[in-house]
Backbone as CSV, one residue per row, in Angstrom:
resi,resn,N_x,N_y,N_z,CA_x,CA_y,CA_z,C_x,C_y,C_z
1,UNK,0.875,-1.193,0.000,0.000,0.000,0.000,0.898,1.223,0.000
2,UNK,0.464,2.241,-0.745,1.296,3.448,-0.856,1.210,4.279,0.399
3,UNK,2.220,5.145,0.523,2.259,6.033,1.701,1.009,6.887,1.743
4,UNK,0.490,7.340,0.614,-0.702,8.205,0.562,-1.916,7.451,1.081
5,UNK,-2.032,6.172,0.676,-3.189,5.399,1.132,-3.121,5.179,2.634
6,UNK,-1.902,4.945,3.133,-1.762,4.756,4.594,-2.190,6.003,5.345
7,UNK,-1.858,7.153,4.874,-2.238,8.403,5.559,-3.749,8.613,5.516
8,UNK,-4.349,8.294,4.368,-5.810,8.454,4.271,-6.508,7.525,5.259
9,UNK,-5.985,6.315,5.366,-6.591,5.361,6.300,-6.452,5.846,7.726
10,UNK,-5.312,6.417,8.101,-5.088,6.918,9.459,-6.031,8.059,9.779
11,UNK,-6.231,8.955,8.825,-7.142,10.089,9.036,-8.564,9.586,9.244
12,UNK,-8.964,8.564,8.476,-10.312,8.006,8.601,-10.521,7.406,9.976
13,UNK,-9.519,6.664,10.462,-9.615,6.077,11.802,-9.712,7.163,12.856
14,UNK,-8.894,8.215,12.719,-8.945,9.330,13.698,-10.291,9.998,13.707
15,UNK,-10.871,10.172,12.542,-12.186,10.805,12.476,-13.227,9.946,13.177
16,UNK,-13.082,8.636,13.026,-14.035,7.734,13.687,-13.930,7.847,15.201
17,UNK,-12.707,7.931,15.695,-12.491,8.084,17.140,-13.087,9.382,17.639
18,UNK,-12.893,10.466,16.880,-13.442,11.767,17.275,-14.949,11.711,17.349
19,UNK,-15.580,11.062,16.331,-17.038,10.948,16.321,-17.511,10.153,17.520
20,UNK,-16.775,9.061,17.804,-17.149,8.237,18.942,-17.047,8.998,20.241
21,UNK,-15.948,9.732,20.417,-15.779,10.545,21.633,-16.845,11.606,21.725
22,UNK,-17.160,12.221,20.586,-18.215,13.238,20.590,-19.538,12.645,20.996
23,UNK,-19.808,11.442,20.513,-21.055,10.765,20.878,-21.090,10.447,22.352
24,UNK,-19.949,9.996,22.934,-19.879,9.700,24.353,-20.141,10.945,25.181
25,UNK,-19.652,12.059,24.819,-19.882,13.312,25.523,-21.335,13.689,25.511
26,UNK,-22.021,13.435,24.418,-23.437,13.773,24.319,-24.252,12.938,25.292
27,UNK,-23.911,11.657,25.455,-24.620,10.791,26.400,-24.393,11.252,27.827
28,UNK,-23.164,11.641,28.138,-22.846,12.081,29.500,-23.586,13.350,29.856
29,UNK,-23.813,14.201,28.874,-24.462,15.476,29.153,-25.971,15.327,29.329
30,UNK,-26.571,14.186,28.925,-28.009,13.982,29.040,-28.420,13.746,30.497
31,UNK,-29.646,14.182,30.906,-30.168,13.982,32.270,-30.313,12.494,32.565
32,UNK,-29.789,12.065,33.730,-29.924,10.671,34.131,-31.323,10.474,34.697
33,UNK,-32.043,9.506,34.216,-33.390,9.228,34.672,-33.484,7.905,35.399
34,UNK,-34.700,7.578,35.861,-34.912,6.349,36.612,-34.552,5.123,35.780
35,UNK,-34.764,5.230,34.448,-34.480,4.093,33.577,-32.991,3.801,33.482
36,UNK,-32.152,4.813,33.798,-30.702,4.633,33.716,-30.110,4.017,34.981
37,UNK,-30.960,3.838,36.033,-30.466,3.330,37.317,-30.993,1.923,37.529
38,UNK,-30.108,1.033,37.879,-30.481,-0.343,38.125,-31.386,-0.424,39.357
39,UNK,-32.469,-1.178,39.235,-33.385,-1.337,40.366,-32.647,-1.854,41.590
40,UNK,-32.909,-1.177,42.754,-32.301,-1.621,44.009,-30.851,-1.255,44.177
41,UNK,-30.296,-0.412,43.264,-28.859,-0.103,43.335,-28.557,1.138,44.177
42,UNK,-29.578,2.038,44.417,-29.351,3.230,45.234,-29.368,2.834,46.700
43,UNK,-28.323,3.194,47.444,-28.205,2.858,48.857,-28.270,4.116,49.702
44,UNK,-28.373,3.923,51.007,-28.450,5.055,51.928,-27.254,5.978,51.796
45,UNK,-26.058,5.382,51.530,-24.830,6.179,51.426,-24.868,7.111,50.226
46,UNK,-25.744,6.786,49.221,-25.834,7.620,48.012,-26.712,8.846,48.203
47,UNK,-27.390,8.954,49.376,-28.310,10.072,49.627,-27.757,10.932,50.755
48,UNK,-27.695,12.238,50.525,-27.167,13.149,51.555,-28.071,13.146,52.773
49,UNK,-27.483,13.135,53.957,-28.250,13.145,55.200,-29.146,14.377,55.261
50,UNK,-30.397,14.160,55.696,-31.317,15.275,55.904,-31.917,15.842,54.641
51,UNK,-31.737,15.175,53.492,-32.252,15.758,52.241,-33.641,15.248,51.866
52,UNK,-34.044,14.083,52.357,-35.371,13.567,52.038,-36.429,14.282,52.873
53,UNK,-37.561,14.616,52.286,-38.666,15.259,52.988,-39.925,14.422,52.802
54,UNK,-41.011,14.859,53.432,-42.265,14.127,53.311,-42.737,14.023,51.880
55,UNK,-42.399,15.038,51.041,-42.830,15.025,49.644,-42.146,13.924,48.849
56,UNK,-41.010,13.421,49.362,-40.271,12.370,48.658,-40.823,10.975,48.945
57,UNK,-41.754,10.874,49.891,-42.302,9.573,50.283,-43.764,9.490,49.853
58,UNK,-44.138,8.399,49.202,-45.524,8.226,48.768,-46.445,8.157,49.980
59,UNK,-47.588,8.873,49.935,-48.546,8.825,51.030,-48.930,7.383,51.320
60,UNK,-48.788,7.006,52.583,-49.109,5.643,52.964,-48.034,4.637,52.613
61,UNK,-46.911,5.128,52.096,-45.858,4.218,51.672,-45.071,3.616,52.814
62,UNK,-44.919,4.357,53.925,-44.184,3.841,55.073,-45.105,3.008,55.952
63,UNK,-44.602,1.910,56.451,-45.364,1.040,57.336,-44.621,0.898,58.653
64,UNK,-45.224,0.167,59.577,-44.580,-0.046,60.865,-43.232,-0.717,60.748
65,UNK,-43.052,-1.552,59.695,-41.776,-2.233,59.499,-40.659,-1.268,59.126
66,UNK,-41.029,-0.064,58.613,-40.019,0.911,58.186,-39.520,1.789,59.333
67,UNK,-40.134,1.665,60.528,-39.772,2.514,61.673,-39.114,1.660,62.745
68,UNK,-37.992,2.150,63.264,-37.275,1.394,64.286,-38.117,1.282,65.547
69,UNK,-38.164,0.109,66.132,-38.930,-0.105,67.348,-38.506,0.860,68.454
70,UNK,-39.518,1.395,69.171,-39.305,2.296,70.321,-38.659,3.620,69.932
71,UNK,-38.704,3.982,68.638,-38.069,5.231,68.217,-39.037,6.411,68.172
72,UNK,-40.370,6.157,68.123,-41.345,7.245,68.087,-41.559,7.770,69.504
73,UNK,-41.402,9.080,69.692,-41.544,9.710,71.003,-42.803,10.566,71.034
74,UNK,-43.111,11.065,72.232,-44.279,11.924,72.401,-44.189,13.155,71.510
75,UNK,-42.956,13.697,71.355,-42.772,14.913,70.548,-43.041,14.660,69.064
76,UNK,-43.045,13.381,68.649,-43.283,13.056,67.245,-44.768,12.955,66.902
77,UNK,-45.628,13.082,67.905,-47.069,12.921,67.698,-47.775,14.253,67.927
78,UNK,-48.656,14.620,67.038,-49.408,15.879,67.170,-50.269,15.821,68.423
79,UNK,-50.268,16.896,69.209,-51.084,16.944,70.424,-52.550,16.681,70.084
80,UNK,-53.158,15.789,70.847,-54.569,15.488,70.644,-54.853,14.511,69.525
81,UNK,-53.802,14.012,68.852,-54.031,13.121,67.722,-54.372,11.702,68.153
82,UNK,-53.837,11.282,69.298,-54.107,9.928,69.773,-55.408,9.938,70.568
83,UNK,-56.340,9.078,70.180,-57.628,8.987,70.845,-57.698,7.712,71.665
84,UNK,-58.711,7.633,72.518,-58.867,6.438,73.341,-59.032,5.206,72.462
85,UNK,-59.695,5.374,71.326,-59.913,4.243,70.422,-58.616,3.738,69.806
86,UNK,-57.557,4.575,69.803,-56.268,4.167,69.241,-55.458,3.304,70.192
87,UNK,-55.892,3.211,71.439,-55.153,2.439,72.432,-55.631,0.988,72.450
88,UNK,-54.786,0.132,72.976,-55.151,-1.279,73.095,-56.249,-1.430,74.147
89,UNK,-57.003,-2.536,74.117,-58.041,-2.751,75.140,-57.502,-2.675,76.557
90,UNK,-56.307,-3.217,76.793,-55.722,-3.166,78.135,-55.419,-1.734,78.550
91,UNK,-54.916,-0.925,77.592,-54.604,0.467,77.910,-55.868,1.258,78.190
92,UNK,-56.936,0.990,77.404,-58.201,1.685,77.648,-58.769,1.315,79.011
93,UNK,-58.625,0.064,79.385,-59.146,-0.392,80.678,-58.435,0.294,81.834
94,UNK,-57.158,0.646,81.630,-56.403,1.300,82.698,-56.929,2.695,82.987
95,UNK,-57.540,3.346,81.979,-58.085,4.679,82.176,-59.491,4.650,82.758
96,UNK,-60.181,3.554,82.638,-61.573,3.472,83.086,-61.637,3.258,84.586
97,UNK,-62.566,3.906,85.282,-62.734,3.659,86.718,-63.308,2.282,86.938
98,UNK,-63.133,1.706,88.106,-63.701,0.388,88.382,-65.204,0.390,88.143
99,UNK,-65.724,-0.746,87.704,-67.154,-0.853,87.393,-67.987,-0.487,88.613
100,UNK,-68.959,0.406,88.420,-69.886,0.757,89.483,-69.428,1.892,90.384
101,UNK,-68.239,2.468,90.124,-67.769,3.525,91.023,-67.975,4.913,90.438
102,UNK,-67.552,5.137,89.178,-67.640,6.430,88.492,-67.346,7.603,89.420
103,UNK,-66.316,7.476,90.239,-65.912,8.570,91.106,-66.665,8.643,92.418
104,UNK,-67.472,7.651,92.737,-68.253,7.652,93.974,-67.325,7.506,95.174
105,UNK,-67.608,8.259,96.241,-66.862,8.129,97.488,-67.812,7.680,98.592
106,UNK,-67.293,6.822,99.468,-68.134,6.210,100.500,-67.416,6.259,101.841
107,UNK,-68.169,6.618,102.890,-67.666,6.551,104.267,-68.618,5.672,105.066
108,UNK,-68.054,4.785,105.893,-68.863,3.829,106.641,-68.508,3.877,108.123
109,UNK,-69.528,3.828,108.974,-69.332,3.804,110.419,-68.455,2.613,110.806
110,UNK,-67.416,2.883,111.588,-66.457,1.831,111.944,-67.038,0.830,112.935
111,UNK,-67.822,1.309,113.897,-68.389,0.434,114.936,-69.657,1.084,115.480
112,UNK,-70.605,0.301,115.989,-71.843,0.878,116.543,-71.542,1.942,117.599
113,UNK,-72.394,2.967,117.621,-72.174,4.071,118.552,-73.507,4.530,119.129
114,UNK,-73.551,4.750,120.446,-74.779,5.172,121.113,-75.074,6.640,120.836
115,UNK,-76.367,6.951,120.657,-76.795,8.346,120.550,-76.890,8.885,121.977
116,UNK,-75.948,9.726,122.326,-75.841,10.178,123.727,-77.025,11.026,124.155
117,UNK,-77.563,11.832,123.238,-78.629,12.769,123.622,-79.824,12.659,122.691
118,UNK,-80.977,12.514,123.273,-82.257,12.621,122.565,-82.915,13.898,123.055
119,UNK,-83.350,14.730,122.116,-83.999,15.985,122.490,-82.989,17.103,122.732
120,UNK,-83.547,18.306,122.977,-82.711,19.489,123.146,-82.284,20.030,121.795
121,UNK,-81.345,20.996,121.817,-80.855,21.592,120.574,-79.844,20.682,119.891
122,UNK,-79.980,20.536,118.590,-79.097,19.620,117.864,-77.653,20.118,117.815
123,UNK,-77.460,21.448,117.837,-76.087,21.966,117.782,-75.251,21.444,118.949
124,UNK,-75.842,21.471,120.133,-75.090,21.091,121.327,-75.235,19.619,121.678
125,UNK,-76.291,18.970,121.200,-76.596,17.619,121.678,-76.410,16.511,120.637
126,UNK,-75.839,16.845,119.497,-75.635,15.801,118.501,-74.482,14.877,118.909
127,UNK,-74.491,13.687,118.352,-73.403,12.726,118.550,-72.661,12.575,117.230
128,UNK,-71.407,13.030,117.206,-70.603,12.922,115.977,-70.252,11.452,115.751
129,UNK,-70.626,10.921,114.609,-70.374,9.517,114.308,-68.994,9.289,113.679
130,UNK,-68.231,10.356,113.509,-66.888,10.242,112.912,-66.927,9.457,111.603
131,UNK,-67.942,9.733,110.821,-68.115,9.089,109.526,-68.362,10.179,108.495
132,UNK,-67.373,10.464,107.664,-67.536,11.558,106.715,-66.503,11.538,105.610
133,UNK,-66.663,12.496,104.696,-65.793,12.630,103.528,-65.410,14.089,103.349
134,UNK,-64.178,14.340,102.913,-63.770,15.679,102.508,-63.863,15.728,100.988
135,UNK,-64.828,16.500,100.487,-65.130,16.507,99.065,-64.659,17.799,98.415
136,UNK,-64.127,17.724,97.191,-63.775,18.945,96.462,-65.029,19.680,96.021
137,UNK,-64.858,20.930,95.595,-66.003,21.721,95.126,-66.710,20.969,94.001
138,UNK,-68.035,21.054,94.003,-68.808,20.367,92.976,-70.232,20.112,93.433
139,UNK,-70.950,19.426,92.598,-72.348,19.094,92.863,-72.448,17.589,93.077
140,UNK,-73.093,17.172,94.165,-73.107,15.762,94.537,-74.514,15.277,94.876
141,UNK,-74.742,14.027,94.544,-75.915,13.319,95.043,-75.458,12.596,96.307
142,UNK,-76.013,12.992,97.455,-75.609,12.420,98.747,-76.693,11.454,99.220
143,UNK,-76.263,10.256,99.583,-77.182,9.257,100.125,-76.731,8.858,101.520
144,UNK,-77.673,8.827,102.441,-77.418,8.430,103.827,-78.225,7.167,104.117
145,UNK,-77.539,6.125,104.574,-78.204,4.882,104.951,-77.725,4.476,106.343
146,UNK,-78.637,3.931,107.139,-78.221,3.492,108.465,-79.267,2.644,109.143
147,UNK,-78.921,2.175,110.327,-79.848,1.362,111.114,-79.622,1.644,112.597
148,UNK,-80.728,1.633,113.354,-80.666,1.847,114.803,-81.045,0.549,115.514
149,UNK,-80.515,0.393,116.716,-80.845,-0.776,117.522,-81.042,-0.341,118.967
150,UNK,-82.096,-0.838,119.601,-82.359,-0.471,121.001,-81.544,-1.353,121.935
151,UNK,-80.826,-0.725,122.849,-80.005,-1.473,123.797,-80.864,-2.056,124.918
152,UNK,-81.962,-1.379,125.238,-82.869,-1.864,126.275,-84.269,-1.338,125.998
153,UNK,-85.242,-1.896,126.679,-86.636,-1.490,126.462,-86.870,-0.086,126.986
154,UNK,-87.864,0.581,126.382,-88.198,1.938,126.806,-88.764,1.934,128.220
155,UNK,-88.350,2.903,129.031,-88.873,3.025,130.393,-90.339,3.417,130.375
156,UNK,-90.715,4.220,129.381,-92.107,4.647,129.243,-92.533,4.379,127.805
157,UNK,-93.172,3.227,127.540,-93.568,2.867,126.178,-94.549,3.842,125.538
158,UNK,-95.172,4.710,126.330,-96.132,5.654,125.756,-95.451,6.826,125.054
159,UNK,-94.169,6.983,125.282,-93.421,8.078,124.645,-92.735,7.542,123.393
160,UNK,-93.107,8.104,122.252,-92.471,7.695,120.991,-91.118,8.388,120.835
161,UNK,-90.132,7.629,120.392,-88.785,8.179,120.200,-88.368,7.980,118.744
162,UNK,-87.834,9.051,118.159,-87.439,9.040,116.750,-85.937,9.323,116.618
163,UNK,-85.096,8.291,116.578,-83.670,8.537,116.334,-83.465,8.957,114.880
164,UNK,-82.395,9.688,114.616,-82.160,10.164,113.254,-80.680,10.252,112.944
165,UNK,-80.388,10.171,111.651,-79.048,10.457,111.129,-79.118,11.812,110.448
166,UNK,-78.294,12.719,110.860,-78.313,14.054,110.259,-77.062,14.261,109.407
167,UNK,-77.282,14.761,108.189,-76.169,15.079,107.311,-75.580,16.420,107.719
168,UNK,-74.294,16.422,107.966,-73.587,17.637,108.394,-72.651,18.099,107.286
169,UNK,-72.830,19.357,106.847,-71.966,19.965,105.831,-71.205,21.098,106.515
170,UNK,-69.948,20.895,106.796,-69.162,21.864,107.567,-68.740,23.042,106.682
171,UNK,-69.711,23.892,106.332,-69.451,25.008,105.424,-68.517,26.042,106.041
172,UNK,-68.556,26.218,107.362,-67.691,27.200,108.021,-66.276,26.668,108.211
173,UNK,-66.122,25.352,108.143,-64.799,24.755,108.296,-64.258,24.779,109.706
174,UNK,-65.144,25.019,110.705,-64.662,25.119,112.090,-64.802,23.811,112.862
175,UNK,-65.340,22.768,112.223,-65.473,21.485,112.888,-66.601,21.414,113.898
176,UNK,-67.473,22.418,113.931,-68.601,22.437,114.872,-69.899,22.580,114.080
177,UNK,-70.862,21.708,114.364,-72.124,21.732,113.633,-72.956,22.956,114.010
178,UNK,-73.445,23.678,112.988,-74.292,24.855,113.203,-75.472,24.789,112.234
179,UNK,-76.618,24.357,112.762,-77.805,24.220,111.911,-78.194,25.544,111.275
180,UNK,-78.086,26.640,112.013,-78.508,27.945,111.517,-77.631,28.447,110.366
181,UNK,-76.437,27.899,110.223,-75.542,28.315,109.142,-75.639,27.379,107.938
182,UNK,-76.797,26.736,107.829,-77.089,25.823,106.717,-76.075,24.690,106.630
183,UNK,-75.622,24.222,107.799,-74.689,23.109,107.822,-75.406,21.765,107.959
184,UNK,-76.727,21.809,108.151,-77.502,20.572,108.223,-78.345,20.407,106.979
185,UNK,-78.550,19.176,106.585,-79.396,18.919,105.422,-80.409,17.848,105.795
186,UNK,-80.458,16.740,105.098,-81.448,15.708,105.401,-81.180,15.063,106.760
187,UNK,-82.267,14.638,107.424,-82.164,13.950,108.718,-83.147,12.784,108.740
188,UNK,-82.850,11.711,108.005,-83.771,10.567,108.002,-83.959,10.001,109.405
189,UNK,-85.197,9.759,109.784,-85.496,9.252,111.125,-86.618,8.225,111.054
190,UNK,-86.789,7.489,112.124,-87.828,6.462,112.171,-88.284,6.248,113.613
191,UNK,-89.506,5.774,113.779,-90.034,5.455,115.112,-89.332,4.206,115.638
192,UNK,-88.712,4.340,116.808,-87.972,3.223,117.385,-88.907,2.345,118.202
193,UNK,-88.915,1.042,117.977,-89.754,0.155,118.792,-89.411,0.292,120.274
194,UNK,-90.403,0.136,121.110,-90.199,0.308,122.554,-89.466,-0.868,123.176
195,UNK,-89.480,-2.025,122.520,-88.839,-3.216,123.086,-87.323,-3.175,122.914
196,UNK,-86.642,-3.987,123.722,-85.188,-4.069,123.636,-84.773,-4.959,122.470
197,UNK,-83.546,-4.758,122.013,-82.943,-5.582,120.960,-83.753,-5.596,119.667
198,UNK,-84.313,-4.464,119.341,-84.999,-4.298,118.052,-84.208,-3.297,117.213
199,UNK,-84.337,-3.437,115.922,-83.630,-2.472,115.073,-84.555,-1.992,113.951
200,UNK,-84.189,-0.858,113.375,-84.969,-0.266,112.298,-84.018,0.516,111.395
201,UNK,-84.273,0.489,110.097,-83.385,1.123,109.121,-83.950,2.448,108.625
202,UNK,-83.050,3.338,108.202,-83.450,4.629,107.636,-82.589,4.906,106.401
203,UNK,-83.107,5.767,105.535,-82.362,6.141,104.330,-82.868,7.483,103.833
204,UNK,-81.967,8.259,103.240,-82.355,9.556,102.690,-81.376,9.988,101.624
205,UNK,-81.849,10.837,100.704,-81.026,11.296,99.585,-81.248,12.780,99.357
206,UNK,-80.172,13.490,99.009,-80.281,14.913,98.700,-79.184,15.295,97.716
207,UNK,-79.328,16.457,97.102,-78.304,16.993,96.205,-77.654,18.175,96.894
208,UNK,-76.331,18.180,96.925,-75.573,19.206,97.642,-74.627,19.915,96.675
209,UNK,-74.574,21.236,96.777,-73.651,22.043,95.974,-72.563,22.588,96.902
210,UNK,-71.306,22.277,96.592,-70.170,22.743,97.387,-69.339,23.723,96.566
211,UNK,-69.086,24.895,97.104,-68.315,25.906,96.380,-66.819,25.794,96.637
212,UNK,-66.439,24.983,97.611,-65.027,24.765,97.915,-64.885,23.410,98.603
213,UNK,-63.660,22.977,98.821,-63.451,21.704,99.509,-64.108,21.745,100.883
214,UNK,-64.927,20.742,101.171,-65.751,20.770,102.378,-65.863,19.378,102.989
215,UNK,-65.851,19.341,104.329,-66.091,18.084,105.034,-67.598,17.853,105.131
216,UNK,-68.015,16.647,104.777,-69.421,16.254,104.870,-69.474,14.991,105.734
217,UNK,-70.260,15.028,106.827,-70.282,13.895,107.744,-71.672,13.569,108.260
218,UNK,-71.702,12.626,109.191,-72.965,12.169,109.765,-72.996,12.395,111.272
219,UNK,-74.179,12.783,111.774,-74.406,12.979,113.202,-75.577,12.107,113.637
220,UNK,-75.521,11.632,114.878,-76.653,10.928,115.465,-77.415,11.881,116.364
221,UNK,-78.732,11.796,116.322,-79.557,12.674,117.156,-80.938,12.014,117.260
222,UNK,-81.928,12.749,117.756,-83.286,12.243,117.852,-84.138,13.113,118.750
223,UNK,-85.404,12.828,118.765,-86.330,13.566,119.641,-87.454,12.621,120.042
224,UNK,-88.152,13.004,121.114,-89.273,12.160,121.556,-90.573,12.954,121.547
225,UNK,-91.681,12.234,121.579,-92.992,12.857,121.454,-93.353,13.709,122.661
226,UNK,-92.677,13.537,123.781,-92.950,14.329,124.986,-92.012,15.526,125.086
227,UNK,-91.227,15.738,124.032,-90.254,16.835,124.006,-89.286,16.765,125.200
228,UNK,-88.929,15.539,125.530,-87.993,15.330,126.632,-86.715,14.674,126.137
229,UNK,-86.123,13.855,127.013,-84.844,13.218,126.687,-84.938,11.693,126.790
230,UNK,-86.139,11.156,126.575,-86.358,9.724,126.731,-85.410,8.908,125.856
231,UNK,-84.826,7.865,126.466,-83.973,6.869,125.823,-82.632,7.432,125.360
232,UNK,-82.191,8.535,125.892,-80.840,9.033,125.594,-79.820,7.983,126.024
233,UNK,-78.934,7.619,125.165,-77.910,6.619,125.458,-78.372,5.190,125.326
234,UNK,-79.687,4.953,125.093,-80.218,3.593,124.996,-80.358,3.111,123.557
235,UNK,-80.153,4.021,122.597,-80.311,3.654,121.187,-78.959,3.786,120.490
236,UNK,-78.546,2.721,119.855,-77.261,2.718,119.144,-77.463,2.907,117.642
237,UNK,-76.528,3.644,117.037,-76.448,3.649,115.580,-75.684,2.377,115.224
238,UNK,-76.403,1.397,114.738,-75.783,0.097,114.453,-74.927,0.136,113.196
239,UNK,-75.394,0.876,112.185,-74.648,1.034,110.945,-74.974,2.382,110.325
240,UNK,-74.025,2.911,109.564,-74.241,4.198,108.874,-73.292,4.275,107.698
241,UNK,-73.835,4.705,106.565,-73.038,4.834,105.347,-73.376,6.158,104.662
242,UNK,-72.343,6.863,104.288,-72.498,8.128,103.555,-71.895,7.929,102.168
243,UNK,-72.696,8.164,101.143,-72.245,7.964,99.751,-72.376,9.281,98.997
244,UNK,-71.295,9.693,98.322,-71.294,10.936,97.552,-70.996,10.597,96.095
245,UNK,-71.958,10.904,95.205,-71.794,10.649,93.776,-71.686,11.978,93.031
246,UNK,-70.567,12.268,92.372,-70.429,13.537,91.639,-71.458,13.653,90.517
247,UNK,-72.059,14.819,90.409,-73.016,15.073,89.352,-72.459,16.015,88.284
248,UNK,-71.336,16.661,88.580,-70.745,17.572,87.607,-69.275,17.675,87.866
């Protein structure tokens, strides 16, 4: 082959290389798309920290398996977003009050106690049964239940005696019952049989409004048909229960 032909061939080869290089540059300059990336080839190291946002994740695309266990904190949840229905049955049960209580408070007489005084003024002659509750301000349905028992027979069966449980609301906070200061409310009472070792039950209900924390208790008292003091100390409060149910 002549020298001229060799030079022409060399120039042709060089031109081919230039075209090829030019073509390679054009491919490199084109935008890389999803089709140019092998499925599953992008790793965490290929993404700059802190660059992904909520817009980069398909709605509903993340599941519980995508979140590290115990990594979600209170600060990660919008206030008020979690409802009782979102909790497990065991968790919901922990928030519920015991069946039948709904915030009810109860005080019960520890042991039978004699009514020391029958008749006279209730302020001075009541018998404190040491059975009560200190209730916060609010509106309550108050129920008083109790039973009386005669320790001995009446000396004069012609005189009727009516023992009673009086509800005491210590509005003044001084620990002393004052009927005139609206510290007394219901006073359920019953006719006591004249015979010994007999008992009779009483019950009463009222609604009480308390404007501040207040002690509410029970007192024993009574009166007789002769306006005297018949059977003082002879009648015991056998049982007494004070129940306060919040209404608001």
